[in-house]
Structures are given as structure tokens and as C-alpha cells.
DSSP file (Angstrom, degrees, kcal/mol; ACC not computed):
  #  RESIDUE AA STRUCTURE BP1 BP2  ACC     N-H-->O    O-->H-N    N-H-->O    O-->H-N    TCO  KAPPA ALPHA  PHI   PSI    X-CA   Y-CA   Z-CA
    1    1 A X              0   0    0      0, 0.0    94,-0.1     0, 0.0     0, 0.0   0.000 360.0 360.0 360.0 139.5    0.1  -11.1  -16.4
    2    2 A X        -     0   0    0     92,-0.1    92,-2.6    57,-0.1     2,-0.4  -0.235 360.0-142.2 -67.0 155.4   -0.5  -10.2  -12.8
    3    3 A X  E     -AB  57  93A   0     54,-2.4    54,-3.0    90,-0.2     2,-0.5  -0.963   3.5-153.7-120.2 136.4    1.3   -7.4  -11.1
    4    4 A X  E     -AB  56  92A   0     88,-3.2    88,-2.9    -2,-0.4     2,-0.3  -0.952  15.6-161.7-107.1 128.0    2.5   -7.3   -7.4
    5    5 A X  E     -AB  55  91A   0     50,-2.6    50,-2.0    -2,-0.5     2,-0.4  -0.803   3.4-161.4-108.8 153.5    2.8   -3.9   -5.9
    6    6 A X  E     -AB  54  90A   0     84,-2.6    84,-2.5    -2,-0.3     2,-0.5  -0.992   7.7-171.6-137.7 126.0    4.7   -2.9   -2.8
    7    7 A X  E     -AB  53  89A   0     46,-2.4    46,-2.2    -2,-0.4     2,-0.5  -0.974  11.6-165.1-116.3 114.9    4.3    0.2   -0.7
    8    8 A X  E     -AB  52  88A   0     80,-2.9    80,-2.2    -2,-0.5     2,-0.4  -0.881   9.4-178.4-103.2 128.0    7.1    0.6    1.9
    9    9 A X  E     -A   51   0A   0     42,-3.1    42,-2.6    -2,-0.5     2,-0.6  -0.990  19.6-162.9-130.0 131.8    6.5    3.0    4.7
   10   10 A X  E     -A   50   0A   0     -2,-0.4    74,-3.3    74,-0.4    40,-0.2  -0.959  24.7-151.4-107.8 112.7    8.7    4.0    7.6
   11   11 A X  B     -D   83   0B   0     38,-3.7    72,-0.3    -2,-0.6     3,-0.1  -0.404  26.1 -92.4 -80.1 157.9    6.5    5.8   10.2
   12   12 A X  S >  S-     0   0    0     70,-3.0     3,-2.8     1,-0.2     4,-0.3  -0.367  70.7 -67.3 -61.3 151.5    7.7    8.4   12.6
   13   13 A X  T 3  S+     0   0    0      1,-0.3    -1,-0.2     2,-0.1    -3,-0.0  -0.162 121.9   0.9 -51.1 123.1    8.7    6.8   15.8
   14   14 A X  T 3  S+     0   0    0     -3,-0.1     3,-0.3     1,-0.1    -1,-0.3   0.402 104.4 102.5  81.4  -1.8    5.7    5.4   17.6
   15   15 A X    <>  +     0   0    0     -3,-2.8     4,-2.4    67,-0.2     3,-0.2   0.461  48.0  97.4 -92.9  -1.9    3.2    6.3   14.9
   16   16 A X  H  > S+     0   0    0     -4,-0.3     4,-2.9     1,-0.2     5,-0.2   0.909  81.5  50.8 -53.9 -48.6    3.0    2.8   13.3
   17   17 A X  H  > S+     0   0    0     -3,-0.3     4,-2.0     1,-0.2    -1,-0.2   0.877 111.4  48.0 -60.9 -37.1   -0.2    1.9   15.1
   18   18 A X  H  > S+     0   0    0     -4,-0.3     4,-1.9    -3,-0.2    -1,-0.2   0.904 112.3  49.4 -68.1 -40.6   -2.0    5.1   14.0
   19   19 A X  H  X S+     0   0    0     -4,-2.4     4,-2.7     1,-0.2     5,-0.2   0.931 109.6  52.1 -62.1 -45.3   -0.8    4.6   10.5
   20   20 A X  H  X S+     0   0    0     -4,-2.9     4,-2.7     1,-0.2    -2,-0.2   0.904 106.6  53.3 -57.3 -43.3   -2.1    1.0   10.6
   21   21 A X  H  X S+     0   0    0     -4,-2.0     4,-1.0     1,-0.2    -1,-0.2   0.911 111.0  46.5 -60.3 -42.8   -5.5    2.2   11.8
   22   22 A X  H >X S+     0   0    0     -4,-1.9     4,-1.5     1,-0.2     3,-0.7   0.940 112.9  48.4 -64.1 -47.4   -5.8    4.6    8.9
   23   23 A X  H 3X S+     0   0    0     -4,-2.7     4,-2.6     1,-0.3    -2,-0.2   0.878 105.8  57.9 -63.1 -37.9   -4.7    2.0    6.3
   24   24 A X  H 3X S+     0   0    0     -4,-2.7     4,-0.6     1,-0.2    -1,-0.3   0.783 106.0  50.8 -64.7 -25.7   -7.2   -0.5    7.7
   25   25 A X  H << S+     0   0    0     -4,-1.0     4,-0.4    -3,-0.7    -1,-0.2   0.845 115.2  42.9 -74.3 -34.9   -9.9    2.0    7.0
   26   26 A X  H >X S+     0   0    0     -4,-1.5     4,-1.9     1,-0.2     3,-0.7   0.815  98.4  72.3 -81.2 -32.6   -8.7    2.4    3.4
   27   27 A X  H 3X S+     0   0    0     -4,-2.6     4,-3.2     1,-0.2     5,-0.2   0.816  87.6  59.4 -63.6 -35.3   -8.0   -1.2    2.4
   28   28 A X  H 3X S+     0   0    0     -4,-0.6     4,-1.2     1,-0.2    -1,-0.2   0.897 110.5  44.8 -59.6 -35.4  -11.5   -2.5    2.1
   29   29 A X  H <> S+     0   0    0     -3,-0.7     4,-0.6    -4,-0.4    -1,-0.2   0.893 113.0  51.3 -71.6 -39.8  -12.1    0.2   -0.6
   30   30 A X  H >< S+     0   0    0     -4,-1.9     3,-1.5     1,-0.2    -2,-0.2   0.942 108.3  51.6 -58.8 -47.7   -8.8   -0.7   -2.2
   31   31 A X  H 3< S+     0   0    0     -4,-3.2    -1,-0.2     1,-0.3    -2,-0.2   0.815 109.4  50.2 -61.8 -31.4   -9.7   -4.4   -2.3
   32   32 A X  H 3< S+     0   0    0     -4,-1.2    -1,-0.3    -5,-0.2    -2,-0.2   0.556  86.6 114.1 -83.1  -8.1  -13.0   -3.6   -4.0
   33   33 A X  S X< S-     0   0    0     -3,-1.5     3,-2.3    -4,-0.6    -3,-0.0  -0.353  83.9 -89.1 -68.1 143.2  -11.3   -1.5   -6.6
   34   34 A X  T 3  S+     0   0    0      1,-0.3    -1,-0.1    -2,-0.0    32,-0.1  -0.275 112.7  15.2 -54.2 124.9  -11.4   -2.8  -10.2
   35   35 A X  T 3  S+     0   0    0      1,-0.3    23,-2.4    -3,-0.1     2,-0.5   0.290  91.7 124.2  94.8  -9.1   -8.5   -5.0  -10.9
   36   36 A X  E <   +C   57   0A   0     -3,-2.3    -1,-0.3    21,-0.2    21,-0.2  -0.745  27.0 169.8 -88.3 127.8   -7.4   -5.6   -7.3
   37   37 A X  E     -     0   0A   0     19,-3.3     2,-0.3    -2,-0.5    20,-0.2   0.673  61.3  -6.2-107.0 -25.1   -7.2   -9.2   -6.3
   38   38 A X  E     -C   56   0A   0     18,-1.1    18,-2.5     2,-0.0    -1,-0.4  -0.972  49.8-159.6-169.2 148.9   -5.5   -9.2   -2.9
   39   39 A X  E     -C   55   0A   0     -2,-0.3     2,-0.5    16,-0.2    16,-0.2  -0.993   5.1-164.1-139.6 137.2   -3.8   -7.0   -0.4
   40   40 A X  E     -C   54   0A   0     14,-2.8    14,-2.5    -2,-0.4     2,-0.6  -0.984   5.9-158.4-120.4 123.9   -1.5   -7.9    2.4
   41   41 A X  E     -C   53   0A   0     -2,-0.5     2,-0.4    12,-0.2    12,-0.2  -0.910  20.7-172.4-101.3 117.6   -0.7   -5.4    5.2
   42   42 A X  E     -C   52   0A   0     10,-3.2    10,-2.6    -2,-0.6     2,-0.4  -0.915  14.8-163.1-122.8 139.0    2.6   -6.4    6.9
   43   43 A X  E     -C   51   0A   0     -2,-0.4     2,-0.3     8,-0.2     8,-0.2  -0.972  30.0-115.8-120.1 131.5    4.4   -5.1    9.9
   44   44 A X  E >   -C   47   0A   0      6,-2.5     3,-1.1     3,-0.5     6,-0.2  -0.502  21.0-144.4 -63.3 122.3    8.0   -5.7   10.7
   45   45 A X  T 3  S+     0   0    0     -2,-0.3     3,-0.2     1,-0.3    -1,-0.2   0.690  99.5  45.1 -66.4 -16.2    8.0   -7.8   13.9
   46   46 A X  T 3  S+     0   0    0      1,-0.3    -1,-0.3     4,-0.1     2,-0.2   0.500 125.0  28.8-101.9  -6.6   11.2   -6.1   15.0
   47   47 A X  E X   - C   0  44A   0     -3,-1.1     3,-2.4     3,-0.2    -3,-0.5  -0.682  61.5-168.8-155.6  92.7   10.1   -2.5   14.2
   48   48 A X  E 3  S+     0   0A   0      1,-0.3    -3,-0.1    -3,-0.2    -1,-0.0   0.525  87.1  65.9 -67.7  -4.0    6.4   -1.8   14.3
   49   49 A X  E 3  S+     0   0A   0    -33,-0.1   -38,-3.7   -38,-0.1     2,-0.7   0.428  84.9  81.8 -93.4  -0.1    7.0    1.6   12.6
   50   50 A X  E <   +A   10   0A   0     -3,-2.4    -6,-2.5    -6,-0.2     2,-0.4  -0.923  63.4 172.3-107.6 111.4    8.1   -0.2    9.4
   51   51 A X  E     -AC   9  43A   0    -42,-2.6   -42,-3.1    -2,-0.7     2,-0.4  -0.935  13.3-171.9-125.5 139.7    5.1   -1.2    7.4
   52   52 A X  E     -AC   8  42A   0    -10,-2.6   -10,-3.2    -2,-0.4     2,-0.4  -0.989   8.3-156.4-132.5 144.0    4.7   -2.7    3.9
   53   53 A X  E     -AC   7  41A   0    -46,-2.2   -46,-2.4    -2,-0.4     2,-0.5  -0.970   6.1-165.7-118.5 133.2    1.7   -3.3    1.8
   54   54 A X  E     -AC   6  40A   0    -14,-2.5   -14,-2.8    -2,-0.4     2,-0.3  -0.980  10.1-174.7-120.1 123.9    1.7   -5.9   -1.0
   55   55 A X  E     -AC   5  39A   0    -50,-2.0   -50,-2.6    -2,-0.5     2,-0.5  -0.883  18.0-146.2-118.9 150.5   -1.1   -5.9   -3.6
   56   56 A X  E     -AC   4  38A   0    -18,-2.5   -19,-3.3    -2,-0.3   -18,-1.1  -0.975  25.5-179.1-116.1 124.1   -2.0   -8.2   -6.4
   57   57 A X  E     -AC   3  36A   0    -54,-3.0   -54,-2.4    -2,-0.5   -21,-0.2  -0.849  38.4-124.7-123.7 153.7   -3.5   -6.5   -9.5
   58   58 A X  S    S-     0   0    0    -23,-2.4     2,-0.3    -2,-0.3   -22,-0.1   0.862  92.1 -13.5 -62.5 -36.7   -4.8   -7.7  -12.8
   59   59 A X     >  -     0   0    0    -24,-0.2     4,-1.8   -57,-0.1    -1,-0.2  -0.979  64.8-105.4-159.6 165.2   -2.4   -5.3  -14.6
   60   60 A X  H  > S+     0   0    0     -2,-0.3     4,-3.1     1,-0.2     5,-0.2   0.855 119.3  59.1 -64.5 -35.3   -0.1   -2.3  -14.1
   61   61 A X  H  > S+     0   0    0      2,-0.2     4,-2.2     1,-0.2    -1,-0.2   0.898 104.1  50.1 -62.1 -40.7   -2.8   -0.2  -15.8
   62   62 A X  H  > S+     0   0    0      2,-0.2     4,-2.3     1,-0.2    -1,-0.2   0.941 113.6  45.4 -61.4 -47.1   -5.3   -1.2  -13.1
   63   63 A X  H  X S+     0   0    0     -4,-1.8     4,-3.4     1,-0.2     5,-0.2   0.926 111.2  52.3 -63.2 -44.5   -2.9   -0.3  -10.4
   64   64 A X  H  X S+     0   0    0     -4,-3.1     4,-2.4     1,-0.2    -1,-0.2   0.903 110.3  48.4 -59.6 -41.9   -1.9    3.0  -12.0
   65   65 A X  H  X S+     0   0    0     -4,-2.2     4,-1.9    -5,-0.2    -1,-0.2   0.931 114.7  45.7 -63.4 -45.6   -5.5    4.1  -12.3
   66   66 A X  H  X S+     0   0    0     -4,-2.3     4,-2.4     2,-0.2    -2,-0.2   0.935 111.8  51.7 -61.2 -47.9   -6.1    3.2   -8.7
   67   67 A X  H  X S+     0   0    0     -4,-3.4     4,-2.3     1,-0.2    -2,-0.2   0.909 109.4  49.1 -59.4 -44.4   -3.0    4.9   -7.5
   68   68 A X  H  X S+     0   0    0     -4,-2.4     4,-2.9    -5,-0.2    -1,-0.2   0.891 109.4  53.3 -63.1 -38.3   -3.9    8.1   -9.3
   69   69 A X  H  X S+     0   0    0     -4,-1.9     4,-2.0     2,-0.2    -2,-0.2   0.909 108.3  49.7 -61.8 -42.5   -7.4    8.0   -7.7
   70   70 A X  H  <>S+     0   0    0     -4,-2.4     5,-2.0     2,-0.2     6,-0.5   0.899 112.3  47.8 -64.4 -39.9   -5.8    7.6   -4.3
   71   71 A X  H ><5S+     0   0    0     -4,-2.3     3,-1.3     1,-0.2    -2,-0.2   0.952 113.0  48.4 -62.6 -48.5   -3.6   10.6   -5.0
   72   72 A X  H 3<5S+     0   0    0     -4,-2.9    -2,-0.2     1,-0.3    -1,-0.2   0.802 110.8  50.5 -63.7 -30.9   -6.5   12.7   -6.3
   73   73 A X  T 3<5S-     0   0    0     -4,-2.0    -1,-0.3    -5,-0.2    -2,-0.2   0.414 116.2-110.4 -92.7   2.8   -8.7   11.8   -3.3
   74   74 A X  T <>5S+     0   0    0     -3,-1.3     4,-2.0    -4,-0.4    -3,-0.2   0.617  72.1 136.3  88.3  12.9   -6.1   12.8   -0.7
   75   75 A X  H  ><S+     0   0    0     -5,-2.0     4,-1.4     1,-0.2    -4,-0.2   0.903  76.9  47.9 -61.4 -40.5   -5.1    9.4    0.8
   76   76 A X  H  > S+     0   0    0     -6,-0.5     4,-1.3     1,-0.2    -1,-0.2   0.840 108.7  53.8 -72.4 -30.9   -1.4   10.2    0.7
   77   77 A X  H  4 S+     0   0    0      1,-0.2     4,-0.5     2,-0.2    -1,-0.2   0.888 107.4  52.1 -64.7 -38.4   -2.0   13.6    2.3
   78   78 A X  H  < S+     0   0    0     -4,-2.0     3,-0.3     1,-0.2    -2,-0.2   0.813 110.9  47.9 -67.2 -30.1   -3.9   11.8    5.1
   79   79 A X  H >X S+     0   0    0     -4,-1.4     3,-2.1     1,-0.2     4,-0.9   0.747  89.7  86.0 -79.8 -24.5   -0.9    9.5    5.6
   80   80 A X  G >< S+     0   0    0     -4,-1.3     3,-0.7     1,-0.3    -1,-0.2   0.797  78.8  60.5 -53.0 -39.9    1.7   12.2    5.7
   81   81 A X  G 34 S+     0   0    0     -4,-0.5    -1,-0.3    -3,-0.3    -2,-0.1   0.694 111.8  41.1 -64.7 -14.2    1.5   13.1    9.4
   82   82 A X  G <4 S+     0   0    0     -3,-2.1   -70,-3.0    -4,-0.1     2,-0.3   0.615  99.1  88.7-103.2 -16.2    2.5    9.5   10.3
   83   83 A X  B <<  -D   11   0B   0     -4,-0.9     2,-0.6    -3,-0.7   -72,-0.3  -0.639  60.7-147.5 -98.8 141.2    5.3    8.9    7.7
   84   84 A X  S    S-     0   0    0    -74,-3.3   -74,-0.4    -2,-0.3    -3,-0.0  -0.921  71.8 -24.9-101.7 114.9    9.0    9.6    7.9
   85   85 A X  S    S-     0   0    0     -2,-0.6     2,-0.3    -5,-0.1   -73,-0.1  -0.247 106.0 -36.3  76.6-170.3   10.3   10.5    4.5
   86   86 A X        -     0   0    0      1,-0.1   -76,-0.1   -77,-0.1    -2,-0.1  -0.681  62.0-116.9 -89.4 139.8    8.7    9.4    1.2
   87   87 A X        -     0   0    0     -2,-0.3     2,-0.5   -78,-0.1   -78,-0.2  -0.378  25.4-124.2 -68.0 155.5    7.1    6.0    0.8
   88   88 A X  E     -B    8   0A   0    -80,-2.2   -80,-2.9    -2,-0.1     2,-0.5  -0.906  27.4-170.1-102.7 126.8    8.7    3.6   -1.7
   89   89 A X  E     +B    7   0A   0     -2,-0.5     2,-0.3   -82,-0.2   -82,-0.2  -0.974  11.1 166.9-123.4 125.8    6.3    2.3   -4.3
   90   90 A X  E     -B    6   0A   0    -84,-2.5   -84,-2.6    -2,-0.5     2,-0.4  -0.939  19.1-157.6-135.8 157.2    7.2   -0.5   -6.7
   91   91 A X  E     -B    5   0A   0     -2,-0.3     2,-0.4   -86,-0.2   -86,-0.2  -1.000   9.6-172.2-136.3 138.2    5.4   -2.8   -9.1
   92   92 A X  E     -B    4   0A   0    -88,-2.9   -88,-3.2    -2,-0.4     2,-0.4  -0.989  22.8-128.4-131.3 138.1    6.6   -6.1  -10.4
   93   93 A X  E     -B    3   0A   0     -2,-0.4     2,-0.4   -90,-0.2   -90,-0.2  -0.714  33.3-117.1 -81.6 133.2    5.2   -8.4  -13.0
   94   94 A X        +     0   0    0    -92,-2.6     3,-0.1    -2,-0.4   -92,-0.1  -0.579  34.2 177.8 -72.4 124.9    4.7  -11.9  -11.8
   95   95 A X        -     0   0    0     -2,-0.4     2,-0.3     1,-0.4    -1,-0.2   0.879  64.8  -2.7 -92.0 -49.8    6.9  -14.3  -13.8
   96   96 A X        -     0   0    0      0, 0.0     2,-0.5     0, 0.0    -1,-0.4  -0.999  56.0-152.3-148.1 141.9    6.2  -17.6  -12.1
   97   97 A X              0   0    0     -2,-0.3    -3,-0.0    -3,-0.1     0, 0.0  -0.977 360.0 360.0-116.7 129.7    4.1  -18.8   -9.2
   98   98 A X              0   0    0     -2,-0.5    -1,-0.1     0, 0.0     0, 0.0   0.366 360.0 360.0-109.1 360.0    5.2  -21.9   -7.3
């Protein structure tokens, strides 16, 4: 069953555009990662410093392997100067698609 992942980020005031630029560099590699089917980069239209990423993965195991690779390669360290607090990371199993 497919997994949808969600990364919620609240950027420091005014840092949303810089964060977006960094993420846009990272996402093509993410999309090419084994088990990744899709990624959506979303910006709150009322608060451009609130950004969420939604990914569709073949399985939780695929996402977990990818996530650990991103941690090991320093992606989250690179994001830290733009982020306020800790990002929220969640994964959901798709039950039904309409």
C-alpha cells in the first residue's frame, strides 16, 4: 500500500523564499530516489513562511531509507538556518483513493 509523507516547516520570518530555493534543488534527487512516486511542494497562500511537502512512496520502508539518507548527507543541517523550531514529519498509509 502506498504511503503519503508530510513534512511541515515553519520558516523564520521572511526566510520562506530561501528555504524554497534550497528544497527545489533537493527535490529532483528526492523524486529520483527508489520508491518515490511524487512530491508536492506547497506554500501557504496566507503565510509564505509556512511550507509543506507531500510525498508519495511505494512503502514506509522506502521512505525511511530515503529519510535516513537525507539525515546522513546533511540535508536537514542545510535547512536549519531557515527553519523556526523542529519540522513535523508524518507518514500515512493510503486507505482509499477517489
